[in-house]
C-alpha positions in Angstrom: 18.7 148.2 -130.4 17.0 146.3 -128.2 16.5 148.7 -125.3 15.1 150.8 -128.1 12.7 147.9 -129.4 11.5 147.4 -125.3 10.8 151.0 -125.4 8.4 151.6 -128.1 6.9 148.4 -126.8 6.0 149.7 -123.5 4.9 153.0 -124.9 2.7 151.3 -127.4 0.9 149.0 -124.7 0.5 152.0 -122.3 -0.8 154.1 -125.5 -3.1 150.8 -126.4 -4.2 150.2 -122.8 -4.2 153.7 -121.4 -7.8 154.1 -123.3 -10.2 151.7 -124.5 -11.5 152.0 -127.5 -15.4 152.3 -127.0 -18.8 152.8 -129.8 -19.7 155.2 -126.7 -16.2 157.1 -127.1 -16.3 157.4 -130.7 -18.1 160.5 -131.9 -21.5 161.0 -133.2 -22.4 159.8 -136.7 -25.5 159.5 -138.5 -27.0 156.2 -138.5 -29.2 155.4 -142.0 -32.5 153.2 -141.4 -31.6 151.2 -144.2 -29.1 149.4 -145.9 -30.2 150.0 -149.9 -28.4 146.8 -151.5 -26.1 147.1 -154.9 -23.9 144.9 -156.6 -20.9 145.8 -154.5 -22.2 148.2 -151.6 -19.7 150.2 -150.3 -21.5 151.7 -146.8 -20.4 150.0 -143.7 -22.5 147.6 -142.2 -21.9 149.8 -138.8 -23.9 152.5 -140.3 -27.3 150.7 -140.2 -27.5 147.3 -138.4 -28.3 147.9 -134.4 -27.3 144.9 -131.8 -28.3 143.5 -128.9 -26.9 141.0 -126.3 -28.9 138.3 -123.8 -28.2 135.4 -121.7 -28.3 132.2 -123.5 -31.5 130.8 -121.4 -33.9 133.8 -123.5 -36.2 132.9 -126.1 -34.8 132.2 -129.5 -37.5 133.6 -131.7 -37.5 136.4 -133.9 -40.4 137.8 -132.1 -38.9 138.2 -129.3 -36.1 140.2 -130.4 -38.4 142.5 -132.4 -40.2 142.5 -128.6 -36.5 143.7 -127.5 -36.3 146.3 -130.4 -39.8 147.7 -129.5 -39.1 148.3 -126.2 -35.3 149.8 -126.7 -32.7 147.4 -126.1 -30.9 147.9 -129.5 -28.3 149.9 -129.6 -25.5 151.1 -132.8 -22.4 149.0 -132.6 -18.8 151.0 -133.2 -18.6 153.3 -136.5 -17.0 152.1 -139.1 -15.4 149.3 -137.2 -16.1 145.8 -136.3 -18.3 144.5 -133.8 -15.9 143.9 -130.8 -18.1 142.7 -127.2 -15.0 140.9 -125.9 -15.2 138.4 -123.2 -19.3 137.9 -122.4 -21.1 135.0 -122.5 -24.3 136.1 -124.2 -26.3 135.5 -127.4 -26.0 138.3 -130.0 -29.3 139.6 -131.9 -28.1 141.9 -135.0 -31.2 144.0 -136.7 -31.1 145.3 -140.1 -33.5 146.5 -142.9 -32.6 146.4 -146.2 -33.8 146.9 -149.7 -32.8 145.9 -152.9 -32.1 148.7 -155.3 -31.3 146.4 -158.5 -34.2 146.0 -160.7 -33.9 142.2 -160.9 -34.5 139.5 -158.1 -30.7 138.9 -156.4 -29.8 136.2 -153.9 -28.1 138.1 -151.2 -25.3 136.5 -148.5 -25.3 138.0 -144.9 -22.1 136.9 -144.0 -20.1 136.2 -140.3 -16.3 136.1 -140.7 -15.3 134.5 -137.2 -16.4 130.6 -135.9 -19.7 130.8 -134.7 -21.6 127.7 -133.0 -24.9 128.5 -134.3 -26.5 131.2 -137.0 -30.1 131.9 -138.0 -31.3 134.4 -140.4 -35.2 135.6 -139.7 -36.9 138.2 -142.0 -40.0 139.9 -142.7 -40.7 141.2 -146.1 -43.2 144.2 -146.7 -46.4 143.4 -146.0 -45.9 140.5 -144.1 -46.9 140.2 -140.5 -44.5 137.3 -139.0 -40.9 136.3 -139.4 -39.6 133.2 -141.2 -36.6 131.2 -140.7 -34.9 131.8 -143.7 -31.5 130.2 -142.9 -29.7 128.4 -140.1 -25.6 127.6 -140.3 -23.2 126.3 -137.9 -19.1 126.8 -137.8 -19.2 123.2 -136.1 -19.3 121.7 -139.7 -16.6 122.1 -142.6 -17.4 124.4 -145.6 -18.8 121.8 -147.7 -21.3 120.9 -145.2 -22.5 124.1 -145.1 -25.4 125.9 -146.5 -23.3 128.1 -148.6 -20.0 126.4 -149.1 -17.5 129.3 -148.0 -14.8 129.9 -145.4 -17.0 132.2 -143.1 -20.8 131.1 -142.4 -22.9 133.1 -144.9 -26.6 132.9 -144.5 -28.3 133.2 -148.1 -31.7 135.4 -148.8 -33.5 136.6 -151.7 -35.0 139.9 -152.8 -37.2 140.3 -155.4 -36.1 144.2 -157.4 -37.2 147.4 -155.3 -38.3 144.5 -152.5 -37.4 146.1 -148.6 -37.0 143.7 -145.6 -36.3 143.2 -142.4 -33.6 141.3 -141.0 -32.9 139.3 -137.5 -29.3 137.9 -136.9 -29.4 135.5 -134.2 -25.6 134.4 -133.4 -24.4 131.8 -130.2 -20.8 131.8 -129.7 -19.9 130.2 -126.3 -16.1 130.6 -126.0 -16.2 134.2 -124.6 -15.1 136.4 -127.6 -17.8 138.3 -128.9 -16.1 139.8 -132.3 -18.0 139.5 -135.3 -16.7 140.8 -138.3 -20.0 140.8 -140.8 -21.0 142.1 -144.3 -23.7 141.7 -146.5 -23.2 141.7 -150.4 -24.4 140.2 -153.3 -23.4 136.5 -153.8 -21.4 137.3 -157.0 -19.3 140.3 -154.9 -18.7 137.5 -152.5 -17.1 135.5 -154.4 -14.8 138.1 -156.1 -13.7 138.8 -152.9 -13.1 135.3 -151.9 -11.0 133.9 -155.0 -8.5 136.6 -153.9 -8.7 136.1 -150.3 -5.2 134.2 -149.9 -3.7 136.6 -151.7 -4.9 139.6 -150.4 -4.6 138.5 -147.0 -1.0 137.3 -147.5 -1.9 133.8 -146.0 -0.2 132.2 -149.1 3.2 132.9 -148.4 2.7 133.4 -144.7 2.0 129.9 -144.2 4.4 128.9 -146.7 7.3 131.0 -144.5 5.8 129.1 -141.3 5.8 125.3 -142.9 8.9 126.1 -144.7 10.8 127.0 -140.9 9.1 123.7 -139.3 10.6 121.5 -142.0 14.0 123.4 -141.8 13.8 122.5 -137.7 12.8 118.9 -138.3 16.2 118.6 -140.7 18.2 120.5 -137.5 16.7 118.0 -135.7 17.6 114.9 -137.5 21.3 116.3 -137.3 21.7 117.3 -134.0 18.5 114.9 -131.8 18.6 118.6 -130.2 14.7 118.7 -128.9 14.4 122.1 -128.9 13.6 121.7 -132.5 11.0 119.2 -132.0 9.0 121.8 -129.7 9.7 124.7 -132.1 8.0 122.1 -134.9 5.0 122.3 -132.3 4.9 126.0 -131.7 4.8 126.4 -135.2 2.3 123.6 -136.0 -0.5 125.2 -133.1 0.4 128.8 -133.9 -0.3 128.1 -137.7 -3.8 125.6 -137.0 -4.7 129.3 -134.4 -4.5 131.6 -137.1 -6.2 129.4 -140.1 -9.2 129.2 -137.6 -9.2 132.6 -136.7 -9.7 133.3 -140.7 -11.9 130.2 -141.2 -9.4 128.6 -143.7 -9.5 125.5 -141.6 -13.1 124.8 -143.4 -12.0 124.9 -146.6 -9.0 122.6 -146.3 -9.5 119.8 -143.5 -12.7 117.3 -143.8 -15.0 116.8 -141.3 -13.2 114.9 -138.6 -10.2 116.5 -138.8 -12.1 119.7 -138.4 -14.3 119.1 -135.9 -11.7 117.8 -133.5 -9.8 121.1 -134.0 -12.8 122.8 -132.9 -13.8 120.1 -129.9 -10.0 121.1 -128.5 -10.7 124.6 -129.1 -9.2 127.7 -131.2 -7.5 129.7 -128.0 -6.7 125.8 -126.9 -4.2 125.6 -129.5 -2.7 129.4 -128.6 -2.4 128.0 -124.9 -0.5 125.0 -126.5 1.4 127.2 -128.7 2.4 129.1 -125.4 3.3 126.0 -123.4 5.9 125.0 -126.2 7.3 128.1 -126.6 7.9 128.0 -122.8 9.8 124.8 -123.4 11.7 126.5 -125.9 12.7 129.3 -124.1 13.9 126.8 -121.2 16.4 125.1 -123.2 17.8 128.1 -125.3 18.6 130.0 -122.0 19.4 126.2 -120.3 17.3 127.2 -117.5 18.1 123.7 -115.9 21.0 124.1 -114.4 21.2 128.3 -114.0 17.8 128.9 -112.7 16.4 125.3 -111.4 13.4 126.6 -109.6 12.3 129.0 -112.5 13.0 125.7 -114.7 10.3 123.8 -112.4 7.4 126.3 -112.4 7.9 126.3 -116.2 7.5 123.0 -115.7 4.4 123.9 -113.6 2.7 125.7 -116.4 3.2 123.4 -119.2 1.7 121.0 -117.2 -0.7 123.1 -116.3 -1.9 124.1 -119.9 -2.0 120.7 -120.7 -4.7 119.4 -118.1 -6.4 122.5 -119.1 -6.8 121.4 -122.2 -7.9 118.4 -121.5 -10.2 119.2 -119.6 -11.7 121.7 -121.7 -12.1 119.1 -124.2 -14.2 117.2 -122.1 -16.0 119.8 -120.2 -17.3 122.3 -122.9 -19.7 120.1 -124.4 -21.2 120.0 -121.3 -21.1 123.1 -120.2 -22.9 124.5 -123.4 -25.8 122.4 -122.9 -26.2 123.6 -119.9 -25.8 127.7 -120.2 -28.6 129.0 -118.4 -26.5 130.0 -115.8 -23.1 130.5 -117.8 -21.0 129.5 -114.8 -19.1 126.5 -116.3 -18.3 128.7 -119.7 -17.3 131.7 -117.7 -14.8 129.3 -115.8 -13.6 127.7 -118.3 -12.8 130.5 -121.0 -11.4 132.5 -117.7 -9.0 130.3 -116.9 -7.8 129.8 -120.1 -7.1 133.6 -120.3 -5.8 133.9 -116.6 -3.4 130.5 -117.6 -2.1 132.9 -120.6 -1.7 136.0 -119.0 0.0 133.4 -116.3 2.4 131.7 -119.2 3.3 135.1 -120.9 4.3 137.2 -117.5 6.3 133.8 -116.7 8.4 134.6 -119.9 9.4 137.7 -119.0 10.0 137.2 -115.4 12.5 134.6 -117.3 13.6 137.0 -119.6 14.7 139.9 -116.9 16.3 137.0 -114.5 18.8 136.0 -117.4 18.8 139.6 -118.7 20.4 140.6 -114.8 22.7 137.7 -114.6 26.1 138.2 -116.8 26.6 134.6 -117.7 23.6 134.4 -119.7 22.7 138.1 -120.8 24.2 137.6 -124.6 21.2 134.6 -124.7 18.8 136.4 -123.2 19.2 139.7 -125.1 19.1 137.7 -128.6 16.2 135.7 -127.2 14.4 138.8 -126.3 13.9 140.2 -129.3 12.7 137.2 -130.7 9.9 137.7 -127.6 9.2 140.9 -128.4 8.0 140.6 -131.7 5.7 137.6 -130.6 4.4 139.2 -127.8 3.8 142.8 -129.3 1.4 140.9 -132.2 -0.4 138.4 -129.4 -0.9 141.1 -126.9 -2.3 143.4 -129.7 -4.6 140.9 -130.7 -5.4 139.4 -127.3 -6.3 143.4 -126.2 -9.1 143.3 -129.3 -9.7 139.5 -128.1 -10.7 140.4 -124.3 -12.7 143.6 -126.0 -10.5 146.4 -124.4 -9.9 148.2 -128.2 -10.7 147.6 -131.3 -7.4 147.9 -133.3 -6.3 146.1 -136.7 -3.2 147.7 -137.9 -2.2 144.9 -140.2 -3.8 142.1 -142.8 -4.7 139.3 -141.6 -3.8 140.1 -137.9 -1.1 141.9 -135.7 -0.7 138.2 -134.0 0.1 137.0 -137.8 2.9 139.3 -138.6 4.7 139.2 -135.1 4.6 135.2 -135.6 6.6 135.9 -138.4 9.3 138.5 -137.0 9.6 135.9 -134.3 10.2 132.8 -136.2 12.5 135.2 -138.7 14.6 135.8 -135.5 14.3 132.8 -134.0 15.5 130.3 -137.0 18.3 132.5 -137.3 19.2 132.2 -133.5 18.5 128.2 -133.7 20.8 128.0 -136.4 23.7 129.7 -134.8 23.0 127.5 -131.9 22.8 124.5 -134.3 26.8 126.1 -135.5 28.1 126.1 -132.1 26.6 122.4 -131.0 28.3 121.3 -134.2 31.2 123.0 -132.6 30.7 121.2 -129.7 30.7 118.1 -131.1 33.8 118.6 -133.5 35.7 119.3 -130.0 33.8 116.2 -128.4 34.7 113.9 -131.0 38.3 115.2 -131.2 38.9 114.5 -127.7 37.3 111.0 -128.0 39.7 111.0 -130.5 42.6 111.4 -128.3 41.6 110.0 -125.2 41.5 106.7 -128.0 44.8 107.4 -128.9 46.1 107.6 -126.3 44.5 104.1 -124.5 45.8 102.8 -127.8 49.3 103.9 -126.7 49.2 103.1 -123.7 47.9 99.2 -124.8 50.5 99.0 -127.2 53.1 100.6 -124.7 51.9 97.8 -122.0 52.0 95.1 -124.7 55.9 96.1 -125.7 56.2 96.1 -121.3 54.7 92.8 -121.6 56.6 90.9 -124.3 60.5 92.8 -123.5 60.0 91.1 -119.6 59.0 87.4 -121.1 61.6 87.6 -124.3 64.1 88.3 -121.4 62.7 85.5 -119.2 63.4 83.3 -122.4 66.9 84.8 -123.0 67.9 85.6 -119.6 66.1 82.3 -117.7 64.6 79.4 -119.9 67.9 79.6 -122.5 70.9 79.7 -120.4 69.1 76.7 -117.9 68.6 74.7 -121.3 72.5 75.5 -122.1 73.5 74.4 -119.1 71.3 71.1 -118.9 73.0 70.4 -123.0 76.2 70.6 -121.3 75.6 68.6 -118.5 74.1 66.2 -121.1 77.3 66.2 -122.7 79.3 65.2 -119.9 81.5 62.0 -119.4 79.6 60.2 -116.9 76.6 60.5 -119.0 78.3 60.1 -121.9 79.8 57.0 -120.2 76.4 55.5 -119.0 74.7 56.2 -122.8 77.5 54.2 -124.0 76.9 51.4 -121.9 74.5 49.6 -124.1 73.2 50.5 -128.1 69.9 51.3 -126.8 71.1 53.5 -124.9 73.1 55.1 -126.9 70.6 55.6 -129.4 68.3 57.4 -126.7 71.0 59.3 -126.0 71.6 61.2 -129.3 67.9 61.2 -129.9 67.7 63.1 -126.8 70.8 65.7 -127.4 68.7 66.5 -131.1 66.0 67.6 -129.1 67.9 69.5 -126.5 69.6 71.4 -129.2 66.2 71.9 -131.5 64.3 73.0 -128.2 67.2 75.6 -126.9 67.0 77.0 -130.9 63.4 77.3 -130.8 63.9 79.3 -127.7 66.0 81.2 -129.3 64.0 82.1 -132.4 60.6 82.8 -130.3 62.1 85.4 -127.9 63.5 87.7 -131.0 60.1 86.7 -132.7 58.1 88.0 -129.2 60.4 91.1 -129.0 62.0 91.4 -132.3 65.1 94.2 -133.0 64.7 97.7 -133.4 65.3 99.1 -136.8 68.2 98.8 -138.1 70.6 101.6 -139.7 69.2 100.2 -142.9 65.6 101.4 -142.2 62.4 99.6 -142.7 63.5 97.3 -145.8 66.6 95.7 -144.4 64.8 95.4 -140.4 62.1 93.0 -142.6 64.8 91.2 -144.2 66.8 90.5 -141.8 63.8 89.3 -139.8 62.5 87.0 -142.6 66.5 85.5 -142.7 66.7 84.8 -139.1 63.5 83.1 -139.4 64.9 81.0 -142.8 67.6 79.9 -140.6 65.3 77.0 -138.9 64.0 75.5 -142.0 59.9 75.4 -142.2 58.0 77.6 -143.0 59.9 79.6 -146.0 59.7 83.6 -145.7 59.8 85.3 -148.5 59.6 89.1 -148.1 59.0 92.2 -150.9 59.4 95.4 -150.1 59.0 98.8 -152.1 61.9 101.6 -152.7 61.3 104.8 -150.8 60.0 102.9 -147.6 63.0 104.1 -146.0 61.9 108.1 -146.5 58.7 107.1 -144.5 58.4 108.8 -141.3 60.1 107.2 -139.2 57.6 106.3 -136.0 55.5 105.0 -139.5 58.5 102.8 -139.7 58.2 101.1 -136.7 54.7 101.0 -136.5 55.1 98.8 -140.0 58.0 96.5 -138.5 56.4 96.1 -135.2 52.8 95.5 -137.3 54.7 92.8 -140.0 57.0 91.0 -137.3 53.3 90.3 -135.5 51.5 88.5 -138.1 54.9 87.2 -139.2 55.3 85.7 -136.1 51.4 84.3 -136.1 52.1 82.8 -139.2 55.3 80.9 -138.5 53.8 80.2 -134.8 49.8 79.0 -135.8 49.3 78.5 -139.4 51.3 75.5 -139.5 52.4 77.3 -142.9 55.5 75.7 -145.4 55.1 79.8 -147.1 54.4 83.1 -146.0 55.0 85.9 -147.3 55.4 89.3 -146.6 55.2 92.7 -148.9 55.2 96.0 -147.9 53.8 98.5 -150.5 54.3 102.5 -150.8 51.4 103.8 -152.2 50.1 106.7 -153.5 48.7 107.9 -149.7 49.1 104.6 -147.8 51.4 102.0 -146.7 50.4 98.2 -147.5 51.9 95.7 -145.0 50.4 92.3 -146.5 51.0 88.8 -144.5 49.9 86.1 -146.9 50.3 82.1 -145.7 49.2 78.6 -147.1 48.6 77.2 -143.5 44.9 76.0 -142.0 43.8 79.7 -141.8 40.8 80.3 -138.6 37.4 81.5 -138.3 36.7 84.6 -139.1 34.6 85.2 -135.8 37.8 84.9 -134.1 40.2 87.3 -135.5 40.2 89.3 -132.9 40.6 87.2 -130.2 44.2 87.1 -130.2 46.7 89.0 -128.3 48.9 89.7 -131.0 46.3 90.4 -133.6 44.7 92.6 -131.2 47.9 94.4 -130.7 47.7 95.4 -134.5 44.4 96.5 -134.3 45.6 99.0 -131.8 48.3 100.1 -133.7 46.3 100.3 -136.8 43.7 102.4 -135.2 46.1 104.6 -133.5 47.7 105.9 -136.9 43.7 106.0 -138.4 44.6 103.0 -140.5 42.8 99.5 -141.0 42.9 95.9 -141.1 41.3 93.3 -143.6 41.5 89.8 -142.9 40.6 86.7 -145.2 41.3 83.2 -143.7 40.1 80.2 -145.6 41.1 76.4 -144.7 43.3 77.0 -147.9 45.4 79.9 -146.0 45.2 83.2 -144.3 45.8 86.8 -146.1 46.3 90.1 -143.7 46.3 93.6 -145.2 46.8 96.5 -143.1 46.7 100.3 -144.4 48.5 102.8 -142.7 47.8 106.5 -144.1 50.8 108.5 -144.0 49.8 111.8 -145.7 
């Protein structure tokens, strides 16, 4: 499919470029001397007008133009085609003889449907010897400020019934693309055409499509933060501005300030900016930075040159217009823009060919080549008309607008696919990060268990026996005889023995709390009850437990984790809360296991709940099982609730 499209484009380019369409190459036709004006003029203006070009430094008067006519300097334009002189920097004179065929006096409009720096209309009626200026207008101001408010540049003149007149239209245009679609008709006929213009030329839904695609990519950027969507939006904005300026719709839509700013930047410079944005889209879509760093760097240089050129053009163009006597400045500016545009589009094809020749990027390059083909085909036809090599108009409003439409249609589909691919990559990355976090949590829990086991072993195997030996030694005959020597010593001895016994019991209790026994054969509920009974042996605080039925049917890893969490929270309450009562509840909810440990102790500050090793372990276990921990601590007590999902 792609190869067929490329073959078609190559053939079309050869066909268009092999024989430039000129007025001289057309067969001769019979030219009329006078345009007979009616309510609606069906006669093409090219059948009657003559044109002449001269340097901008030549005199501005209609008398000078008439002398050129007398000297035979005027010639006919292309038959039934728009006058397209291409890349020239000259003033244009149009000569037309008209006659009002209507019985009453009517106002007519000579309209120019392209941007013009200035246009002046001169008229010499029957019986007059001198030309008079009847209208002047400039596209440098929006429609509301013109002599006739319209998107095109309209120059009105009035003819009485049956009256004839000789007209000269002087046009000054300095942008280097002298393309002059023009017409003469009545005011009523012109307005009737303009009312339906945006519908007839399909501008309403074309611009709607452009803007909707830009908004769609803004939404994609909000989700992914992928810069390609921002460059896409800028590309659409610049190209849309260029197309609106091409048909004069900006004169109707914009106020004076923004309108003049756009034209100070220059219409074709917006196409240059759009091409620069297209380079950035291509670089990001094809991932040039990783695959072809030199091509990526060359593209960055072209983008930078385009931005510098537009800024330079913005600053130097007014001065170049004022010094148009030589035309060198205008020629350099406009010629530089055309060369830069050619370089950018050449770079695009070089990148695509390089990518197509690489197996790893061939598929991406084939997809993107399709979008590039549509826009490039529309642009090349438009550009050939722009520089005067052709005068071919296949579509309305122009081939560039439709090329952009099909390019955005395909490119939107490709970027949507890129969006879905990026979502899949992000999902895989999140899964990988979750697995890494789970692995880290498992390592933390294992390290904590190992540390607790070592501490409990030291308490049980080292400190416990030493305390037992000390207690036995204290009960020896020699110590007891020494204590019995006086009542005071006997009282101190009994107190010391009680302390030793209490200390031995505390060490035993602490070792069991640090490393609780594994789940018994009875399951989670029985193990929690046994742990509470062990702690209740030594008095305060009193531990009460409540376990729902069916806890033992839960998955074994969940039971083990729940037991560890409950034991840790119970240990914290016994050791640190200074509470008299501690309540432990394990509730089996439809989708989660709820562990609640509540005491009536002193509580702790909420901003320090994660500082202890024990609570950090509780959080790690809960996160490992995708659970949640809620802590509510006041001076009247603490309530900690842990939710562990199991379905």
